C-alpha positions in Angstrom: 192.3 169.8 129.9 192.1 173.5 131.0 191.9 172.1 134.6 195.8 170.3 134.7 194.0 167.3 133.8 194.8 165.1 131.2 193.1 161.9 129.0 194.8 158.6 127.0 198.1 157.7 127.0 200.6 156.6 124.6 202.1 153.3 125.8 202.0 151.1 129.2 202.9 153.7 131.1 206.5 154.5 130.4 206.8 157.5 127.7 203.6 159.6 129.7 206.3 161.4 132.0 207.8 162.7 128.8 205.0 162.7 126.7 203.2 165.4 129.2 206.0 167.8 129.9 206.7 167.8 126.0 202.7 168.4 125.3 202.8 171.3 128.0 205.7 173.0 126.1 203.9 172.6 122.8 200.5 174.8 124.8 202.9 177.4 126.3 205.1 178.0 122.8 202.0 177.4 120.5 204.3 175.6 118.5 203.8 171.4 117.5 206.7 169.4 117.3 207.1 165.8 116.9 209.2 163.2 119.0 210.3 159.5 118.0 210.7 157.0 121.2 212.5 154.3 120.3 212.4 152.3 122.9 214.3 149.4 121.4 217.7 149.8 121.9 218.9 148.5 125.6 220.5 151.6 126.9 220.1 153.4 129.9 219.3 156.3 128.5 216.6 155.5 126.7 212.8 156.1 128.1 210.6 153.2 128.9 213.8 150.6 128.6 213.2 147.6 130.6 209.7 148.7 130.6 208.1 146.2 128.1 208.4 148.7 125.8 210.3 147.2 122.8 209.1 149.7 120.2 209.0 153.1 118.3 206.4 155.3 118.4 206.6 159.1 116.6 204.5 161.6 118.6 203.1 164.6 117.3 202.6 167.4 120.1 200.4 170.0 118.8 198.4 172.7 120.5 194.8 172.6 119.7 192.3 175.6 120.0 189.0 174.5 121.2 187.5 177.1 119.1 188.0 175.7 115.8 184.9 173.1 115.2 186.3 169.6 113.8 185.8 169.1 109.8 184.5 166.0 108.1 
């Protein structure tokens, strides 16, 4: 949101910090991106390892223009 708050989530909390940084980057650069989070590996460098996520998720980060009206 414009006031710096955000709504919703994509996991039980293990991905939100990184996702928020990537969302802000997409907004700042006005450029979409896709990231794959893979928490199935026992690798200390992976986000979410040991937090119970144990899955793979692809997330699209795309800035939205509030002037655009949704289509059906």
